[in-house]
DODRENTOR-216633 format. One record per residue (C-alpha): residue number from 1; x, y, z. Coordinates in Angstrom, 3 decimals. Example, Ala and Ser with C-alpha at 12.3 -4.5 7.8 and 13.67 -1.06 7.14 Angstrom:
BEGIN
+-----+----------+----------+----------+
| num |        u |        v |        w |
+-----+----------+----------+----------+
|   1 |   12.300 |   -4.500 |    7.800 |
|   2 |   13.670 |   -1.060 |    7.140 |
+-----+----------+----------+----------+
END
This chain:
BEGIN
+-----+----------+----------+----------+
| num |        u |        v |        w |
+-----+----------+----------+----------+
|   1 |   23.948 |  -59.670 |   26.966 |
|   2 |   25.726 |  -60.803 |   23.836 |
|   3 |   23.093 |  -61.970 |   21.382 |
|   4 |   24.014 |  -64.942 |   19.173 |
|   5 |   24.981 |  -63.990 |   15.634 |
|   6 |   22.462 |  -66.452 |   14.240 |
|   7 |   19.620 |  -64.505 |   15.871 |
|   8 |   20.979 |  -61.195 |   14.587 |
|   9 |   21.242 |  -62.629 |   11.069 |
|  10 |   17.661 |  -63.940 |   11.211 |
|  11 |   16.363 |  -60.575 |   12.413 |
|  12 |   18.282 |  -58.762 |    9.714 |
|  13 |   16.540 |  -60.664 |    6.923 |
|  14 |   13.135 |  -61.198 |    8.560 |
|  15 |    9.898 |  -59.608 |    7.371 |
|  16 |    7.316 |  -61.236 |    9.652 |
|  17 |    7.856 |  -61.528 |   13.406 |
|  18 |    5.497 |  -63.404 |   15.706 |
|  19 |    5.275 |  -63.033 |   19.481 |
|  20 |    3.475 |  -65.850 |   21.293 |
|  21 |    2.963 |  -64.718 |   24.897 |
|  22 |    1.733 |  -66.193 |   28.149 |
|  23 |    1.276 |  -65.396 |   31.820 |
|  24 |    4.977 |  -64.763 |   32.439 |
|  25 |    5.079 |  -61.446 |   30.610 |
|  26 |    2.041 |  -60.162 |   32.513 |
|  27 |    3.448 |  -61.387 |   35.825 |
|  28 |    6.202 |  -58.801 |   35.372 |
|  29 |    3.453 |  -56.160 |   35.510 |
|  30 |    1.970 |  -57.662 |   38.677 |
|  31 |   -1.059 |  -59.286 |   37.081 |
|  32 |   -0.393 |  -62.574 |   38.839 |
|  33 |   -1.031 |  -61.100 |   42.288 |
|  34 |   -4.837 |  -61.278 |   42.258 |
|  35 |   -4.714 |  -64.586 |   44.161 |
|  36 |   -2.086 |  -63.584 |   46.682 |
|  37 |   -1.374 |  -65.526 |   49.853 |
|  38 |   -4.253 |  -65.455 |   52.286 |
|  39 |   -6.624 |  -64.006 |   49.709 |
|  40 |  -10.270 |  -64.959 |   49.498 |
|  41 |   -9.824 |  -66.544 |   46.089 |
|  42 |   -7.222 |  -69.025 |   47.325 |
|  43 |  -10.060 |  -70.806 |   49.105 |
|  44 |  -11.933 |  -71.337 |   45.843 |
|  45 |  -11.337 |  -74.029 |   43.224 |
|  46 |  -10.604 |  -72.789 |   39.686 |
|  47 |  -13.659 |  -74.581 |   38.309 |
|  48 |  -15.833 |  -72.607 |   40.726 |
|  49 |  -14.577 |  -69.298 |   39.386 |
|  50 |  -13.641 |  -69.946 |   35.772 |
|  51 |  -16.174 |  -72.339 |   34.297 |
|  52 |  -19.631 |  -72.097 |   32.799 |
|  53 |  -21.054 |  -74.464 |   35.412 |
|  54 |  -19.488 |  -72.445 |   38.212 |
|  55 |  -20.952 |  -69.262 |   36.782 |
|  56 |  -24.436 |  -70.748 |   36.511 |
|  57 |  -24.255 |  -72.113 |   40.077 |
|  58 |  -23.150 |  -68.834 |   41.596 |
|  59 |  -23.091 |  -66.050 |   38.998 |
|  60 |  -22.678 |  -63.215 |   41.474 |
|  61 |  -19.620 |  -64.816 |   43.087 |
|  62 |  -17.934 |  -65.352 |   39.719 |
|  63 |  -18.851 |  -61.829 |   38.625 |
|  64 |  -17.341 |  -60.439 |   41.844 |
|  65 |  -14.115 |  -62.325 |   41.161 |
|  66 |  -13.838 |  -60.939 |   37.653 |
|  67 |  -14.615 |  -57.442 |   38.852 |
|  68 |  -11.742 |  -57.843 |   41.310 |
|  69 |   -9.439 |  -59.102 |   38.557 |
|  70 |  -10.399 |  -56.147 |   36.380 |
|  71 |   -9.496 |  -53.794 |   39.195 |
|  72 |   -6.081 |  -55.438 |   39.443 |
|  73 |   -5.558 |  -55.128 |   35.692 |
|  74 |   -6.627 |  -51.469 |   35.639 |
|  75 |   -4.054 |  -50.732 |   38.325 |
|  76 |   -1.215 |  -52.279 |   36.330 |
|  77 |    0.653 |  -50.935 |   33.339 |
|  78 |    2.424 |  -52.552 |   30.392 |
|  79 |    6.020 |  -53.346 |   31.269 |
|  80 |    9.150 |  -52.919 |   29.122 |
|  81 |    8.516 |  -56.316 |   27.520 |
|  82 |    5.048 |  -55.297 |   26.291 |
|  83 |    6.362 |  -51.949 |   25.089 |
|  84 |    9.322 |  -53.512 |   23.280 |
|  85 |    6.986 |  -55.839 |   21.383 |
|  86 |    4.892 |  -52.864 |   20.290 |
|  87 |    7.987 |  -50.973 |   19.148 |
|  88 |    9.093 |  -53.873 |   16.959 |
|  89 |    6.353 |  -52.689 |   14.580 |
|  90 |    8.594 |  -49.800 |   13.517 |
|  91 |   11.179 |  -52.123 |   12.024 |
|  92 |    9.369 |  -55.020 |   10.328 |
|  93 |    6.679 |  -55.406 |    7.689 |
|  94 |    4.432 |  -57.480 |    9.959 |
|  95 |    4.360 |  -58.008 |   13.707 |
|  96 |    1.765 |  -60.455 |   15.020 |
|  97 |    1.006 |  -60.986 |   18.701 |
|  98 |   -0.754 |  -64.179 |   19.729 |
|  99 |   -1.472 |  -64.118 |   23.446 |
| 100 |   -2.968 |  -66.490 |   25.975 |
| 101 |   -3.441 |  -63.543 |   28.341 |
| 102 |   -6.769 |  -61.781 |   28.839 |
| 103 |   -5.446 |  -58.599 |   30.481 |
| 104 |   -5.364 |  -56.288 |   27.415 |
| 105 |   -1.819 |  -55.121 |   28.245 |
| 106 |   -0.503 |  -55.716 |   24.718 |
| 107 |   -3.123 |  -53.388 |   23.274 |
| 108 |   -2.486 |  -50.793 |   25.956 |
| 109 |    1.225 |  -50.974 |   25.110 |
| 110 |    0.448 |  -50.121 |   21.485 |
| 111 |    0.509 |  -53.457 |   19.664 |
| 112 |   -1.970 |  -53.560 |   16.791 |
| 113 |   -2.165 |  -57.072 |   15.325 |
| 114 |   -3.282 |  -59.104 |   18.327 |
| 115 |   -5.020 |  -62.466 |   18.514 |
| 116 |   -6.418 |  -63.080 |   22.004 |
| 117 |   -6.812 |  -66.839 |   22.230 |
| 118 |   -8.576 |  -66.806 |   25.586 |
| 119 |  -10.565 |  -63.596 |   25.286 |
| 120 |  -10.277 |  -60.215 |   26.960 |
| 121 |  -11.235 |  -59.484 |   30.560 |
| 122 |  -12.120 |  -55.909 |   29.634 |
| 123 |  -14.999 |  -57.061 |   27.434 |
| 124 |  -18.350 |  -58.655 |   28.314 |
| 125 |  -21.161 |  -60.113 |   26.281 |
| 126 |  -24.781 |  -61.119 |   26.695 |
| 127 |  -25.367 |  -64.860 |   26.930 |
| 128 |  -28.722 |  -64.495 |   25.188 |
| 129 |  -28.343 |  -62.064 |   22.282 |
| 130 |  -24.534 |  -61.997 |   22.041 |
| 131 |  -24.203 |  -58.202 |   22.216 |
| 132 |  -20.740 |  -57.082 |   23.387 |
| 133 |  -20.113 |  -54.469 |   26.061 |
| 134 |  -17.009 |  -52.666 |   27.271 |
| 135 |  -15.868 |  -52.993 |   30.852 |
| 136 |  -16.817 |  -49.383 |   31.622 |
| 137 |  -20.526 |  -50.047 |   31.129 |
| 138 |  -20.725 |  -52.318 |   34.181 |
| 139 |  -17.715 |  -51.036 |   36.070 |
| 140 |  -19.505 |  -50.617 |   39.393 |
| 141 |  -21.882 |  -53.589 |   39.150 |
| 142 |  -21.533 |  -55.780 |   42.219 |
| 143 |  -23.934 |  -58.383 |   40.839 |
| 144 |  -24.258 |  -59.908 |   37.382 |
| 145 |  -25.835 |  -57.224 |   35.171 |
| 146 |  -28.656 |  -57.844 |   32.741 |
| 147 |  -28.418 |  -56.961 |   29.078 |
| 148 |  -30.199 |  -53.655 |   28.350 |
| 149 |  -31.246 |  -55.078 |   24.970 |
| 150 |  -32.814 |  -58.422 |   25.932 |
| 151 |  -32.486 |  -58.924 |   29.681 |
| 152 |  -30.021 |  -61.818 |   29.386 |
| 153 |  -27.138 |  -62.331 |   31.808 |
| 154 |  -23.861 |  -60.607 |   31.036 |
| 155 |  -20.663 |  -62.645 |   31.339 |
| 156 |  -16.958 |  -61.847 |   30.911 |
| 157 |  -15.602 |  -62.400 |   27.403 |
| 158 |  -13.029 |  -64.966 |   28.475 |
| 159 |  -12.587 |  -68.654 |   27.697 |
| 160 |  -13.437 |  -70.741 |   30.753 |
| 161 |  -12.313 |  -74.263 |   31.591 |
| 162 |  -14.027 |  -76.718 |   29.283 |
| 163 |  -14.923 |  -74.104 |   26.656 |
| 164 |  -13.668 |  -74.008 |   23.092 |
| 165 |  -11.557 |  -71.175 |   21.744 |
| 166 |  -13.437 |  -68.539 |   19.714 |
| 167 |  -14.359 |  -69.774 |   16.234 |
| 168 |  -11.466 |  -69.691 |   13.808 |
| 169 |   -8.962 |  -68.016 |   16.115 |
| 170 |   -6.699 |  -71.040 |   16.572 |
| 171 |   -6.596 |  -71.735 |   12.840 |
| 172 |   -5.671 |  -68.088 |   12.206 |
| 173 |   -2.983 |  -68.248 |   14.904 |
| 174 |   -1.436 |  -71.359 |   13.371 |
| 175 |   -1.440 |  -69.738 |    9.936 |
| 176 |    0.376 |  -66.667 |   11.260 |
| 177 |    2.865 |  -68.888 |   13.073 |
| 178 |    3.577 |  -70.825 |    9.896 |
| 179 |    4.168 |  -67.637 |    7.901 |
| 180 |    6.488 |  -66.069 |   10.496 |
| 181 |   10.214 |  -65.732 |    9.882 |
| 182 |   11.076 |  -65.455 |   13.578 |
| 183 |    8.805 |  -66.571 |   16.410 |
| 184 |    9.410 |  -65.419 |   19.991 |
| 185 |    7.796 |  -67.599 |   22.675 |
| 186 |    7.561 |  -65.288 |   25.677 |
| 187 |    6.603 |  -66.090 |   29.252 |
| 188 |    4.789 |  -69.353 |   28.656 |
| 189 |    5.508 |  -72.918 |   29.701 |
| 190 |    3.582 |  -74.083 |   26.611 |
| 191 |    1.507 |  -76.684 |   28.420 |
| 192 |   -2.006 |  -75.318 |   27.757 |
| 193 |   -3.388 |  -76.869 |   24.595 |
| 194 |   -4.222 |  -76.273 |   21.829 |
| 195 |   -2.319 |  -72.968 |   22.202 |
| 196 |    0.884 |  -74.826 |   23.075 |
| 197 |    1.036 |  -76.273 |   19.551 |
| 198 |    1.744 |  -72.848 |   18.060 |
| 199 |    5.553 |  -72.782 |   18.603 |
| 200 |    5.754 |  -76.302 |   17.187 |
| 201 |    3.763 |  -75.339 |   14.113 |
| 202 |    6.024 |  -72.327 |   13.574 |
| 203 |    9.144 |  -74.467 |   13.893 |
| 204 |    7.812 |  -77.138 |   11.529 |
| 205 |    7.117 |  -74.464 |    8.917 |
| 206 |   10.702 |  -73.176 |    9.055 |
| 207 |   10.390 |  -70.241 |   11.443 |
| 208 |   13.341 |  -69.493 |   13.737 |
| 209 |   11.834 |  -70.023 |   17.205 |
| 210 |   13.256 |  -68.244 |   20.250 |
| 211 |   12.077 |  -68.858 |   23.809 |
| 212 |   12.235 |  -66.203 |   26.549 |
| 213 |   11.201 |  -67.474 |   29.967 |
| 214 |   12.322 |  -67.321 |   33.583 |
| 215 |   13.248 |  -70.997 |   33.427 |
| 216 |   13.521 |  -73.792 |   30.926 |
| 217 |   10.369 |  -75.545 |   29.745 |
| 218 |    9.453 |  -78.875 |   28.189 |
| 219 |    9.901 |  -77.384 |   24.714 |
| 220 |   13.209 |  -75.560 |   25.337 |
| 221 |   15.337 |  -78.302 |   23.816 |
| 222 |   13.343 |  -78.435 |   20.601 |
| 223 |   13.601 |  -74.721 |   19.800 |
| 224 |   16.380 |  -72.789 |   18.075 |
| 225 |   17.305 |  -70.613 |   21.060 |
| 226 |   16.218 |  -70.350 |   24.683 |
| 227 |   16.938 |  -67.357 |   26.925 |
| 228 |   16.290 |  -67.605 |   30.648 |
| 229 |   15.413 |  -64.342 |   32.334 |
| 230 |   12.817 |  -61.591 |   32.458 |
| 231 |   11.200 |  -60.682 |   29.171 |
| 232 |   11.143 |  -57.063 |   30.350 |
| 233 |   14.942 |  -57.126 |   30.292 |
| 234 |   15.687 |  -59.423 |   27.359 |
| 235 |   13.197 |  -58.052 |   24.808 |
| 236 |   14.449 |  -54.435 |   25.110 |
| 237 |   17.993 |  -55.727 |   24.499 |
| 238 |   16.865 |  -57.565 |   21.388 |
| 239 |   14.965 |  -54.457 |   20.277 |
| 240 |   18.096 |  -52.344 |   20.679 |
| 241 |   19.970 |  -54.777 |   18.433 |
| 242 |   17.110 |  -54.639 |   15.910 |
| 243 |   17.322 |  -50.835 |   15.809 |
| 244 |   21.027 |  -51.006 |   15.033 |
| 245 |   20.559 |  -53.728 |   12.414 |
| 246 |   17.571 |  -52.247 |   10.616 |
| 247 |   18.671 |  -48.602 |   10.690 |
| 248 |   22.161 |  -49.243 |    9.271 |
+-----+----------+----------+----------+
END
């Protein structure tokens, strides 16, 4: 793929790179298969499995679903797109990753500066005392565990439908977007708000915004560049160009 000269020029002079990622990059690792055709979870409505009310109505069912999702995530690995993002850190002063995904694949790939807008499926916390727990501590629990400290119910550390984002995380994400020199929008249709405002905020602040997605989106026409294809193929190509630019 011949990369546009304008992108190469921007990358040559850039200091701060932002990656804003969504479900598309994780789909290339197979994370989107947990609700495959004919699966049990296809019979359930999202609000029954990913909402506070659904959890309180049937906590063991929701816990079982998240345990299944965790199993899927543990059996996947970061793909070349995740690994390319992590390797960008070798060539720029600051690399920020803002992700809508909860699968922890960016961290497993080696990225360091990560803002997880919707939480992390490999963490849990007590609804009573707020104590956090790693996934390993309740790995084999088939029913909702109780907090060893206070006896409260343990829930996944993810943002459910109808819940607010963690305090301050969106404001921090917008700030990082506004300070970026180049912003890559990877694997997201940018329709889930408020997260979807981030590329717009970056663009308004003067960042050069590049979309990488399997198909065009509602925001494609308003960005500086839009590549259609797999992020696991396109990002390594951009990284290769970065290596040549920054090492010479």
